[in-house]
N, CA and C atoms as a LAMMPS dump frame, in Angstrom:
ITEM: TIMESTEP
0
ITEM: NUMBER OF ATOMS
615
ITEM: BOX BOUNDS ff ff ff
-5.0000000000000000e+02 5.0000000000000000e+02
-5.0000000000000000e+02 5.0000000000000000e+02
-5.0000000000000000e+02 5.0000000000000000e+02
ITEM: ATOMS id mol type element x y z
1 1 1 N -18.113 -208.235 106.584
2 1 2 C -17.301 -208.089 105.643
3 1 3 C -16.566 -209.425 105.231
4 2 1 N -16.542 -209.649 104.14
5 2 2 C -15.67 -210.769 103.519
6 2 3 C -14.242 -211.17 103.504
7 3 1 N -13.42 -211.801 104.38
8 3 2 C -11.944 -211.709 104.336
9 3 3 C -11.494 -212.751 103.302
10 4 1 N -11.155 -212.791 102.047
11 4 2 C -11.121 -214.046 101.265
12 4 3 C -9.6 -213.881 101.22
13 5 1 N -8.822 -215.318 101.073
14 5 2 C -7.375 -215.398 100.874
15 5 3 C -7.233 -214.915 99.534
16 6 1 N -6.668 -213.71 99.136
17 6 2 C -6.167 -213.69 97.842
18 6 3 C -5.372 -214.747 96.763
19 7 1 N -5.922 -214.931 95.703
20 7 2 C -5.62 -215.801 94.629
21 7 3 C -3.953 -215.962 94.469
22 8 1 N -3.366 -214.446 94.754
23 8 2 C -1.985 -214.717 94.278
24 8 3 C -1.223 -215.294 95.285
25 9 1 N -0.182 -215.988 94.912
26 9 2 C 0.845 -216.915 95.901
27 9 3 C 1.682 -216.018 96.233
28 10 1 N 1.792 -215.87 97.31
29 10 2 C 3.1 -215.286 98.354
30 10 3 C 4.164 -216.045 97.991
31 11 1 N 5.222 -215.179 97.211
32 11 2 C 6.598 -215.835 96.927
33 11 3 C 7.688 -215.116 97.96
34 12 1 N 8.987 -215.611 98.082
35 12 2 C 9.99 -215.584 99.09
36 12 3 C 10.196 -213.893 98.495
37 13 1 N 10.451 -213.894 97.07
38 13 2 C 10.738 -212.66 96.352
39 13 3 C 9.878 -211.612 97.207
40 14 1 N 8.445 -211.864 96.975
41 14 2 C 7.599 -210.458 97.574
42 14 3 C 7.792 -210.37 98.903
43 15 1 N 7.946 -211.452 99.473
44 15 2 C 8.08 -211.043 100.875
45 15 3 C 9.395 -210.18 101.33
46 16 1 N 10.383 -210.52 100.481
47 16 2 C 11.76 -209.982 100.524
48 16 3 C 11.726 -208.374 100.353
49 17 1 N 10.909 -208.179 99.368
50 17 2 C 10.9 -206.783 98.672
51 17 3 C 10.09 -205.851 99.784
52 18 1 N 8.986 -206.623 100.588
53 18 2 C 8.295 -205.948 101.323
54 18 3 C 9.208 -205.466 102.817
55 19 1 N 10.101 -206.425 103.144
56 19 2 C 11.11 -206.237 104.33
57 19 3 C 11.954 -205.114 104.074
58 20 1 N 12.494 -205.278 102.739
59 20 2 C 13.521 -204.244 102.466
60 20 3 C 12.723 -203.048 101.839
61 21 1 N 11.782 -202.668 101.793
62 21 2 C 10.683 -201.432 102.023
63 21 3 C 10.597 -201.017 103.353
64 22 1 N 10.525 -201.838 104.134
65 22 2 C 10.303 -201.381 105.616
66 22 3 C 11.532 -200.936 106.192
67 23 1 N 12.94 -201.467 105.79
68 23 2 C 14.275 -201.078 106.391
69 23 3 C 14.516 -199.835 105.777
70 24 1 N 14.288 -199.717 104.273
71 24 2 C 14.639 -198.757 103.699
72 24 3 C 13.767 -197.105 104.49
73 25 1 N 12.38 -197.593 104.827
74 25 2 C 11.772 -196.677 105.463
75 25 3 C 12.077 -195.87 106.623
76 26 1 N 13.008 -196.492 107.384
77 26 2 C 13.589 -195.968 108.91
78 26 3 C 13.192 -196.955 109.801
79 27 1 N 12.501 -197.955 109.561
80 27 2 C 12.543 -198.915 110.722
81 27 3 C 13.908 -199.777 110.977
82 28 1 N 13.814 -200.05 112.055
83 28 2 C 15.099 -201 112.352
84 28 3 C 15.087 -202.18 111.673
85 29 1 N 13.825 -203.03 111.805
86 29 2 C 13.659 -204.317 110.812
87 29 3 C 12.093 -204.511 110.944
88 30 1 N 12.253 -206.002 110.29
89 30 2 C 10.929 -206.289 109.77
90 30 3 C 10.811 -207.662 109.552
91 31 1 N 9.845 -208.676 109.952
92 31 2 C 10.209 -210.202 110.003
93 31 3 C 8.828 -210.806 109.698
94 32 1 N 8.842 -211.703 108.918
95 32 2 C 7.26 -212.218 108.551
96 32 3 C 7.15 -213.393 109.636
97 33 1 N 6.063 -213.548 110.006
98 33 2 C 5.509 -214.734 110.899
99 33 3 C 4.499 -215.306 110.142
100 34 1 N 3.995 -216.527 110.965
101 34 2 C 2.596 -216.958 110.688
102 34 3 C 1.61 -216.194 111.28
103 35 1 N 0.129 -216.004 110.693
104 35 2 C -0.84 -215.307 110.969
105 35 3 C -1.136 -215.818 112.208
106 36 1 N -1.017 -217.091 112.296
107 36 2 C -1.629 -218.049 113.355
108 36 3 C -0.87 -217.566 114.809
109 37 1 N 0.567 -216.952 114.734
110 37 2 C 1.068 -216.712 115.775
111 37 3 C 1.03 -215.633 116.188
112 38 1 N -0.139 -214.585 115.746
113 38 2 C -0.264 -213.477 116.4
114 38 3 C -1.246 -213.454 117.53
115 39 1 N -0.632 -213.227 118.98
116 39 2 C -1.114 -213.204 120.123
117 39 3 C -2.325 -212.099 120.242
118 40 1 N -3.533 -212.74 120.412
119 40 2 C -4.293 -211.954 120.76
120 40 3 C -5.331 -212.371 121.82
121 41 1 N -5.391 -211.295 123.135
122 41 2 C -5.946 -211.508 124.163
123 41 3 C -7.067 -210.587 124.623
124 42 1 N -8.238 -211.266 125.099
125 42 2 C -9.278 -210.297 125.407
126 42 3 C -8.891 -209.087 126.422
127 43 1 N -8.361 -209.514 127.428
128 43 2 C -7.662 -208.799 128.593
129 43 3 C -7.291 -207.073 128.309
130 44 1 N -6.548 -207.622 127.304
131 44 2 C -5.691 -206.367 127.096
132 44 3 C -6.281 -205.432 126.218
133 45 1 N -7.566 -205.957 125.055
134 45 2 C -8.537 -204.844 124.503
135 45 3 C -9.059 -204.113 125.602
136 46 1 N -9.596 -204.785 126.589
137 46 2 C -10.718 -204.395 127.767
138 46 3 C -9.844 -203.254 128.719
139 47 1 N -8.5 -203.306 128.656
140 47 2 C -7.356 -202.198 129.398
141 47 3 C -7.818 -200.878 128.856
142 48 1 N -8.244 -200.751 127.483
143 48 2 C -8.733 -199.355 126.561
144 48 3 C -9.884 -199.047 127.474
145 49 1 N -10.636 -199.443 127.837
146 49 2 C -12.167 -198.994 128.458
147 49 3 C -11.86 -199.079 129.867
148 50 1 N -11.08 -199.812 131.002
149 50 2 C -10.881 -199.823 131.935
150 50 3 C -9.699 -200.231 132.87
151 51 1 N -8.774 -199.542 133.26
152 51 2 C -9.191 -198.125 133.21
153 51 3 C -8.776 -197.367 131.855
154 52 1 N -9.998 -196.522 131.634
155 52 2 C -10.119 -195.823 130.459
156 52 3 C -8.799 -195.13 129.854
157 53 1 N -8.304 -195.532 128.809
158 53 2 C -7.32 -194.833 128.168
159 53 3 C -7.813 -193.081 127.753
160 54 1 N -7.042 -192.383 127.688
161 54 2 C -7.308 -191.072 127.331
162 54 3 C -7.418 -191.085 125.881
163 55 1 N -7.456 -191.943 125.037
164 55 2 C -7.828 -191.785 123.728
165 55 3 C -8.975 -192.785 123.215
166 56 1 N -9.856 -193.09 124.491
167 56 2 C -10.647 -194.202 124.215
168 56 3 C -12.034 -193.365 123.626
169 57 1 N -12.359 -193.885 122.531
170 57 2 C -13.655 -193.093 121.854
171 57 3 C -13.448 -192.017 120.759
172 58 1 N -12.037 -191.627 120.64
173 58 2 C -11.768 -190.315 120.244
174 58 3 C -11.673 -190.597 118.432
175 59 1 N -11.206 -191.865 118.296
176 59 2 C -11.094 -192.113 116.985
177 59 3 C -11.525 -193.394 116.256
178 60 1 N -11.684 -193.558 114.84
179 60 2 C -12.239 -194.618 114.297
180 60 3 C -11.16 -195.742 114.288
181 61 1 N -10.416 -195.614 114.957
182 61 2 C -9.183 -196.805 114.97
183 61 3 C -8.843 -197.217 116.383
184 62 1 N -9.923 -196.883 117.412
185 62 2 C -9.591 -197.161 118.811
186 62 3 C -11.227 -197.675 119.2
187 63 1 N -10.88 -198.621 120.277
188 63 2 C -12.277 -198.734 120.868
189 63 3 C -13.037 -197.46 121.22
190 64 1 N -14.559 -197.65 121.41
191 64 2 C -15.213 -198.726 121.15
192 64 3 C -15.628 -198.823 119.464
193 65 1 N -14.883 -198.076 118.737
194 65 2 C -15.459 -198.052 117.254
195 65 3 C -14.726 -199.253 116.326
196 66 1 N -13.699 -200.344 117.09
197 66 2 C -13.259 -201.147 116.282
198 66 3 C -13.898 -202.547 116.799
199 67 1 N -13.745 -203.468 115.976
200 67 2 C -14.501 -204.919 116.222
201 67 3 C -13.987 -205.612 117.228
202 68 1 N -12.762 -205.188 117.885
203 68 2 C -12.375 -206.238 118.883
204 68 3 C -11.531 -207.704 118.525
205 69 1 N -11.06 -208.215 119.927
206 69 2 C -10.171 -209.335 119.773
207 69 3 C -10.985 -210.554 119.004
208 70 1 N -12.606 -210.973 119.41
209 70 2 C -13.262 -211.867 118.649
210 70 3 C -13.094 -211.579 117.342
211 71 1 N -13.422 -210.31 116.724
212 71 2 C -13.736 -210.456 115.28
213 71 3 C -12.212 -210.466 114.755
214 72 1 N -11.276 -209.918 115.283
215 72 2 C -9.784 -209.745 114.731
216 72 3 C -9.401 -211.556 114.879
217 73 1 N -9.598 -212.086 115.735
218 73 2 C -9.529 -213.728 115.374
219 73 3 C -9.752 -214.182 114.303
220 74 1 N -11.33 -213.827 113.975
221 74 2 C -12.025 -214.327 112.735
222 74 3 C -11.192 -213.932 111.331
223 75 1 N -11.054 -212.596 111.471
224 75 2 C -10.053 -212.143 110.506
225 75 3 C -9.119 -212.917 110.237
226 76 1 N -8.182 -213.308 111.242
227 76 2 C -6.904 -214.049 111.028
228 76 3 C -7.16 -215.644 110.046
229 77 1 N -8.057 -215.879 110.522
230 77 2 C -8.258 -217.393 109.865
231 77 3 C -8.527 -217.232 108.667
232 78 1 N -8.458 -215.899 107.697
233 78 2 C -8.28 -215.725 106.413
234 78 3 C -7.122 -215.314 106.027
235 79 1 N -6 -215.215 106.871
236 79 2 C -4.72 -214.911 106.297
237 79 3 C -3.473 -216.204 107.015
238 80 1 N -2.745 -216.033 106.076
239 80 2 C -1.46 -217.074 106.22
240 80 3 C -0.415 -216.359 107.089
241 81 1 N -0.003 -215.483 106.512
242 81 2 C 1.21 -214.751 106.938
243 81 3 C 0.986 -213.243 107.324
244 82 1 N 1.922 -212.911 107.767
245 82 2 C 1.858 -211.236 108.448
246 82 3 C 3.183 -210.595 108.517
247 83 1 N 3.404 -209.255 108.292
248 83 2 C 4.659 -208.705 108.427
249 83 3 C 4.95 -208.039 109.875
250 84 1 N 5.85 -208.237 110.558
251 84 2 C 6.01 -207.461 111.904
252 84 3 C 6.906 -206.465 111.707
253 85 1 N 6.902 -205.043 112.099
254 85 2 C 7.642 -204.096 111.798
255 85 3 C 8.102 -203.227 113.075
256 86 1 N 9.392 -203.12 113.261
257 86 2 C 10.061 -202.557 114.526
258 86 3 C 10.916 -201.501 114.4
259 87 1 N 10.595 -200.482 114.962
260 87 2 C 11.208 -199.248 115.043
261 87 3 C 11.918 -198.973 116.25
262 88 1 N 13.228 -198.873 116.528
263 88 2 C 13.805 -198.917 117.461
264 88 3 C 14.009 -197.312 117.951
265 89 1 N 13.814 -196.81 119.424
266 89 2 C 13.423 -195.922 119.965
267 89 3 C 13.982 -195.546 121.17
268 90 1 N 14.983 -194.459 121.317
269 90 2 C 15.412 -194.021 122.575
270 90 3 C 14.051 -193.631 123.697
271 91 1 N 14.306 -194.37 124.861
272 91 2 C 13.321 -194.434 126.132
273 91 3 C 12.672 -192.983 126.382
274 92 1 N 13.964 -192.082 126.247
275 92 2 C 13.688 -190.618 126.568
276 92 3 C 12.735 -189.999 125.598
277 93 1 N 12.643 -190.511 124.267
278 93 2 C 11.701 -189.869 123.151
279 93 3 C 10.459 -190.541 123.445
280 94 1 N 10.316 -191.865 123.734
281 94 2 C 8.722 -192.35 124.082
282 94 3 C 8.102 -191.478 125.35
283 95 1 N 8.978 -191.106 125.901
284 95 2 C 8.272 -190.311 127.572
285 95 3 C 8.342 -188.714 127.189
286 96 1 N 8.5 -188.22 125.872
287 96 2 C 8.314 -187.166 125.641
288 96 3 C 7.684 -186.402 124.472
289 97 1 N 7.059 -185.387 124.003
290 97 2 C 6.385 -184.901 123.149
291 97 3 C 6.44 -185.284 121.835
292 98 1 N 8.193 -185.874 120.996
293 98 2 C 8.762 -186.466 120.335
294 98 3 C 7.941 -187.601 119.689
295 99 1 N 7.423 -188.254 120.868
296 99 2 C 6.635 -189.894 120.618
297 99 3 C 5.455 -189.721 119.354
298 100 1 N 4.969 -188.489 119.378
299 100 2 C 4.192 -188.468 118.555
300 100 3 C 4.594 -188.343 116.888
301 101 1 N 5.816 -187.858 116.827
302 101 2 C 6.637 -187.978 115.44
303 101 3 C 7.011 -189.624 115.135
304 102 1 N 7.335 -190.333 116.178
305 102 2 C 7.801 -191.41 116.03
306 102 3 C 6.548 -192.527 115.635
307 103 1 N 5.371 -192.22 116.161
308 103 2 C 4.151 -192.858 115.946
309 103 3 C 3.698 -192.511 114.748
310 104 1 N 3.696 -191.507 114.438
311 104 2 C 3.529 -190.821 112.87
312 104 3 C 4.33 -191.674 111.802
313 105 1 N 5.365 -192.027 111.866
314 105 2 C 6.495 -192.69 111.054
315 105 3 C 5.974 -194.204 111.158
316 106 1 N 5.354 -194.602 112.277
317 106 2 C 5.269 -196.002 112.347
318 106 3 C 3.832 -196.072 111.435
319 107 1 N 3 -195.244 111.58
320 107 2 C 1.474 -195.591 110.927
321 107 3 C 1.905 -195.152 109.216
322 108 1 N 3.092 -194.525 108.929
323 108 2 C 3.201 -194.032 107.468
324 108 3 C 3.878 -195.207 107.01
325 109 1 N 4.668 -196.075 107.854
326 109 2 C 5.373 -197.173 107.098
327 109 3 C 4.812 -197.973 107.004
328 110 1 N 3.828 -198.69 107.807
329 110 2 C 2.948 -199.963 108.073
330 110 3 C 1.698 -199.605 107.043
331 111 1 N 1.544 -198.203 106.635
332 111 2 C 0.19 -198.009 105.357
333 111 3 C 1.065 -198.1 104.215
334 112 1 N 2.345 -197.882 104.007
335 112 2 C 3.118 -197.832 102.863
336 112 3 C 2.971 -199.347 102.319
337 113 1 N 3.571 -200.197 103.431
338 113 2 C 3.7 -201.605 103.26
339 113 3 C 2.122 -202.45 102.82
340 114 1 N 1.36 -201.744 103.512
341 114 2 C -0.026 -202.313 103.042
342 114 3 C -0.546 -202.089 101.488
343 115 1 N 0.069 -200.699 101.096
344 115 2 C -0.316 -200.198 99.76
345 115 3 C 0.466 -201.035 98.833
346 116 1 N 1.947 -201.214 99.082
347 116 2 C 2.774 -202.185 98.342
348 116 3 C 2.373 -203.45 98.255
349 117 1 N 1.711 -204.13 99.418
350 117 2 C 1.141 -205.495 99.081
351 117 3 C 0.121 -205.354 98.216
352 118 1 N -0.746 -204.7 98.152
353 118 2 C -1.969 -204.377 97.532
354 118 3 C -1.625 -204.47 96.105
355 119 1 N -0.534 -203.7 95.575
356 119 2 C -0.015 -203.331 94.628
357 119 3 C 0.65 -204.775 94.083
358 120 1 N 0.933 -205.643 94.537
359 120 2 C 1.603 -206.815 94.248
360 120 3 C 0.474 -207.633 93.914
361 121 1 N -0.686 -207.55 94.273
362 121 2 C -1.899 -208.44 93.997
363 121 3 C -2.566 -209.189 95.464
364 122 1 N -2.04 -208.821 96.364
365 122 2 C -2.212 -209.069 97.771
366 122 3 C -3.371 -208.221 98.151
367 123 1 N -4.789 -208.088 97.59
368 123 2 C -5.52 -207.14 97.969
369 123 3 C -6.389 -207.021 99.296
370 124 1 N -5.992 -208.11 100.129
371 124 2 C -6.637 -208.123 101.434
372 124 3 C -5.785 -207.475 102.641
373 125 1 N -4.416 -207.145 102.291
374 125 2 C -3.239 -206.712 103.034
375 125 3 C -3.848 -205.954 103.658
376 126 1 N -3.662 -205.923 105.159
377 126 2 C -4.263 -204.669 106.051
378 126 3 C -3.469 -204.596 107.231
379 127 1 N -3.155 -202.805 107.365
380 127 2 C -1.906 -202.567 108.221
381 127 3 C -2.458 -202.084 109.83
382 128 1 N -1.923 -202.346 110.74
383 128 2 C -2.182 -201.788 112.082
384 128 3 C -1.095 -201.302 112.763
385 129 1 N -1.453 -200.371 113.524
386 129 2 C 0.056 -199.558 114.09
387 129 3 C -0.211 -199.365 115.783
388 130 1 N 0.106 -198.261 116.313
389 130 2 C -0.316 -198.016 117.628
390 130 3 C -0.77 -196.826 117.982
391 131 1 N -1.237 -196.439 118.969
392 131 2 C -1.699 -194.988 119.37
393 131 3 C -2.594 -194.66 118.605
394 132 1 N -3.404 -193.413 119.066
395 132 2 C -4.669 -192.991 118.543
396 132 3 C -4.438 -192.379 117.229
397 133 1 N -4.967 -192.354 116.029
398 133 2 C -4.761 -191.831 114.685
399 133 3 C -5.261 -190.134 115.207
400 134 1 N -6.218 -190.086 116.045
401 134 2 C -6.55 -188.402 116.328
402 134 3 C -5.245 -187.943 117.047
403 135 1 N -4.741 -188.351 118.143
404 135 2 C -3.845 -187.791 118.68
405 135 3 C -2.315 -187.35 117.816
406 136 1 N -2.366 -188.384 116.867
407 136 2 C -1.24 -188.398 116.308
408 136 3 C -1.419 -187.535 114.943
409 137 1 N -2.535 -187.506 114.011
410 137 2 C -2.445 -186.718 112.728
411 137 3 C -3.456 -185.778 113.27
412 138 1 N -4.094 -185.975 113.803
413 138 2 C -5.32 -184.763 113.939
414 138 3 C -5.639 -184.005 115.5
415 139 1 N -4.456 -184.004 116.534
416 139 2 C -4.381 -183.188 117.713
417 139 3 C -4.578 -181.829 117.657
418 140 1 N -4.423 -180.944 116.636
419 140 2 C -4.727 -179.56 116.561
420 140 3 C -6.203 -179.515 115.998
421 141 1 N -6.902 -180.705 115.994
422 141 2 C -8.617 -180.2 115.242
423 141 3 C -9.415 -180.748 116.442
424 142 1 N -10.171 -180.104 116.725
425 142 2 C -11.207 -180.339 117.9
426 142 3 C -11.978 -181.537 118.087
427 143 1 N -12.097 -182.321 116.823
428 143 2 C -13.064 -183.336 116.648
429 143 3 C -12.51 -184.484 115.299
430 144 1 N -12.615 -185.342 115.293
431 144 2 C -12.616 -186.227 114.225
432 144 3 C -13.864 -186.31 113.25
433 145 1 N -13.271 -185.947 112.107
434 145 2 C -14.271 -185.754 110.983
435 145 3 C -15.286 -187.055 110.931
436 146 1 N -14.48 -188.148 110.767
437 146 2 C -15.21 -189.327 110.867
438 146 3 C -16.432 -189.69 111.729
439 147 1 N -16.012 -189.513 113.159
440 147 2 C -16.806 -189.709 114.11
441 147 3 C -17.916 -188.522 114.438
442 148 1 N -17.875 -187.435 113.836
443 148 2 C -18.52 -186.243 114.07
444 148 3 C -19.458 -186.278 112.918
445 149 1 N -18.868 -187.159 111.677
446 149 2 C -19.636 -187.295 110.658
447 149 3 C -20.271 -186.012 110.223
448 150 1 N -19.001 -185.298 109.788
449 150 2 C -18.608 -184.006 109.384
450 150 3 C -17.765 -183.847 108.162
451 151 1 N -17.569 -185.04 107.475
452 151 2 C -16.607 -185.248 106.571
453 151 3 C -15.815 -186.62 106.836
454 152 1 N -14.874 -186.596 105.674
455 152 2 C -14.123 -187.823 105.39
456 152 3 C -12.554 -187.642 106.118
457 153 1 N -12.244 -188.773 106.582
458 153 2 C -10.771 -188.63 107.311
459 153 3 C -9.894 -187.959 106.622
460 154 1 N -9.33 -187.135 107.43
461 154 2 C -8.432 -186.012 106.969
462 154 3 C -7.028 -186.873 106.3
463 155 1 N -6.817 -188.057 106.909
464 155 2 C -5.403 -188.743 106.532
465 155 3 C -5.892 -190.366 106.237
466 156 1 N -6.571 -190.754 105.165
467 156 2 C -7.048 -191.949 104.962
468 156 3 C -5.75 -192.625 104.449
469 157 1 N -4.898 -192.272 103.763
470 157 2 C -3.705 -193.085 103.269
471 157 3 C -2.825 -193.12 104.39
472 158 1 N -2.625 -192.638 105.589
473 158 2 C -1.64 -192.858 106.94
474 158 3 C -2.298 -193.382 107.814
475 159 1 N -3.465 -193.184 108.235
476 159 2 C -3.591 -193.513 109.566
477 159 3 C -4.552 -194.871 109.599
478 160 1 N -3.893 -195.726 110.447
479 160 2 C -4.218 -197.234 110.879
480 160 3 C -4.662 -197.402 112.103
481 161 1 N -5.637 -198.355 112.382
482 161 2 C -6.182 -198.647 113.343
483 161 3 C -4.948 -199.125 114.345
484 162 1 N -5.246 -198.936 115.947
485 162 2 C -4.323 -199.453 116.908
486 162 3 C -4.452 -200.69 117.154
487 163 1 N -3.489 -201.522 117.338
488 163 2 C -3.244 -202.688 117.573
489 163 3 C -3.639 -203.361 118.975
490 164 1 N -3.972 -202.239 119.966
491 164 2 C -4.478 -202.397 121.491
492 164 3 C -6.024 -202.692 121.537
493 165 1 N -6.862 -202.056 120.704
494 165 2 C -8.393 -202.157 120.557
495 165 3 C -8.488 -203.633 120.264
496 166 1 N -7.506 -204.523 119.682
497 166 2 C -7.863 -205.943 118.674
498 166 3 C -7.5 -207.014 120.006
499 167 1 N -6.425 -206.413 121.012
500 167 2 C -6.049 -207.488 122.189
501 167 3 C -4.994 -207.962 121.361
502 168 1 N -3.791 -207.281 120.498
503 168 2 C -2.92 -207.942 120.018
504 168 3 C -1.655 -207.837 121.398
505 169 1 N -1.142 -208.594 122.008
506 169 2 C -0.192 -208.874 122.719
507 169 3 C 1.311 -208.351 121.974
508 170 1 N 1.511 -207.038 122.008
509 170 2 C 2.69 -206.737 121.415
510 170 3 C 3.965 -207.352 121.895
511 171 1 N 4.339 -207.342 123.069
512 171 2 C 5.595 -207.906 123.544
513 171 3 C 5.44 -209.535 122.911
514 172 1 N 4.687 -210.196 123.022
515 172 2 C 4.624 -211.414 122.423
516 172 3 C 4.474 -211.334 120.767
517 173 1 N 4.038 -210.406 120.232
518 173 2 C 4.228 -210.379 118.898
519 173 3 C 5.677 -210.195 118.613
520 174 1 N 6.547 -209.405 119.41
521 174 2 C 7.848 -209.113 119.25
522 174 3 C 8.659 -210.434 119.161
523 175 1 N 8.172 -211.253 120.268
524 175 2 C 8.857 -212.577 120.306
525 175 3 C 8.525 -213.628 119.413
526 176 1 N 7.543 -213.564 118.777
527 176 2 C 7.116 -214.402 117.81
528 176 3 C 7.971 -213.862 116.16
529 177 1 N 8.145 -212.565 116.246
530 177 2 C 9.067 -212.274 115.016
531 177 3 C 10.512 -212.559 115.513
532 178 1 N 10.922 -213.01 116.6
533 178 2 C 12.375 -213.274 117.134
534 178 3 C 13.201 -212.142 117.635
535 179 1 N 12.428 -211.089 118.363
536 179 2 C 13.199 -210.21 118.799
537 179 3 C 12.684 -210.158 120.233
538 180 1 N 13.35 -209.271 121.282
539 180 2 C 13.388 -209.099 122.635
540 180 3 C 11.859 -208.443 122.709
541 181 1 N 10.948 -209.017 123.757
542 181 2 C 9.652 -208.838 124.002
543 181 3 C 9.394 -207.398 124.969
544 182 1 N 10.548 -207.167 125.868
545 182 2 C 10.288 -205.88 126.647
546 182 3 C 10.177 -204.895 125.987
547 183 1 N 9.19 -204.181 126.379
548 183 2 C 9.014 -202.868 125.835
549 183 3 C 9.816 -201.695 126.482
550 184 1 N 9.172 -201.566 127.683
551 184 2 C 9.673 -200.119 128.307
552 184 3 C 9.767 -200.179 129.946
553 185 1 N 10.831 -200.227 130.665
554 185 2 C 10.934 -200.551 132.071
555 185 3 C 10.666 -199.074 132.649
556 186 1 N 9.388 -199.26 133.456
557 186 2 C 9.018 -198.214 134.226
558 186 3 C 9.48 -197.685 135.104
559 187 1 N 10.557 -198.449 135.721
560 187 2 C 11.928 -197.895 136.343
561 187 3 C 12.944 -197.37 136.315
562 188 1 N 13.053 -197.357 134.468
563 188 2 C 14.365 -196.736 134.147
564 188 3 C 14.097 -195.113 134.194
565 189 1 N 15.493 -194.848 134.434
566 189 2 C 15.687 -193.174 134.309
567 189 3 C 15.224 -192.856 132.515
568 190 1 N 14.579 -191.697 132.371
569 190 2 C 14.592 -191.281 130.977
570 190 3 C 15.532 -190.7 130.391
571 191 1 N 16.646 -190.409 131.439
572 191 2 C 17.795 -189.989 130.838
573 191 3 C 19.04 -190.954 130.951
574 192 1 N 18.551 -192.194 130.866
575 192 2 C 19.717 -193.229 131.145
576 192 3 C 20.268 -193.8 129.958
577 193 1 N 19.716 -192.971 128.67
578 193 2 C 20.587 -193.293 127.384
579 193 3 C 19.725 -194.868 126.931
580 194 1 N 18.918 -195.386 127.472
581 194 2 C 18.384 -196.507 127.492
582 194 3 C 17.354 -196.763 126.2
583 195 1 N 17.492 -197.698 125.308
584 195 2 C 16.378 -197.986 124.27
585 195 3 C 14.941 -198.835 124.056
586 196 1 N 14.14 -198.264 123.685
587 196 2 C 12.69 -199.339 123.688
588 196 3 C 12.142 -199.456 122.151
589 197 1 N 11.261 -199.746 121.864
590 197 2 C 10.687 -199.843 120.366
591 197 3 C 9.377 -199.646 120.371
592 198 1 N 8.766 -199.418 119.109
593 198 2 C 7.572 -199.333 119.051
594 198 3 C 7.093 -200.348 117.724
595 199 1 N 6.001 -201.057 117.369
596 199 2 C 5.782 -202.099 116.707
597 199 3 C 4.514 -201.74 115.854
598 200 1 N 4.434 -202.246 114.738
599 200 2 C 3.25 -202.454 113.641
600 200 3 C 3.197 -203.632 113.026
601 201 1 N 2.157 -203.675 112.396
602 201 2 C 1.803 -205.173 112.083
603 201 3 C 0.844 -205.024 110.434
604 202 1 N 1.234 -206.095 109.576
605 202 2 C 0.567 -205.99 108.219
606 202 3 C 0.363 -207.271 107.735
607 203 1 N -1.18 -207.638 107.78
608 203 2 C -1.638 -209.101 107.409
609 203 3 C -1.555 -208.978 105.829
610 204 1 N -0.692 -210.039 105.552
611 204 2 C -0.41 -210.032 104.098
612 204 3 C -1.484 -210.777 102.996
613 205 1 N -1.584 -211.816 103.621
614 205 2 C -2.407 -213.26 102.991
615 205 3 C -2.262 -214.389 102.896
């Protein structure tokens, strides 16, 4: 796949518009970073396979159906900027069935920003989120249509690939965006009233 840099110049006004779009959508914040500052680690992508994630192989946006860290690094060479999205979430929500609703919101937000960037002329804009799209959008269905080759994706405008399969270190990504990198304290009581976050990414151009 040829990832060329879009001809359209990325202006401060365009970036501000995308950031404001994220904030209006229900996210806590968004920040623009250099694509070169996106941290990609091979070992993190391997964790999807060993120990195997329960969602491994169940969607086209997760391993082994994504190109992985090496290909992602090559992709990044053709981008200059990226938009990082943050949604603040109570810790107890991330440890409950409500987590799916929050992850669905994340996918919707980054997919919307991707389309908005394309509409602005940044034709190579590409969004990434978190979690398995199979579990988020199609958990009531026995199988993914794409992987079973029995039809087209049920949610092509919403579902986006998971950052984990590309080895993106999300904690360091948050730090690159100027936010606290800690995600979830495993020792914290779910009823403690603590807060955490989830994050998404949109490569702009």
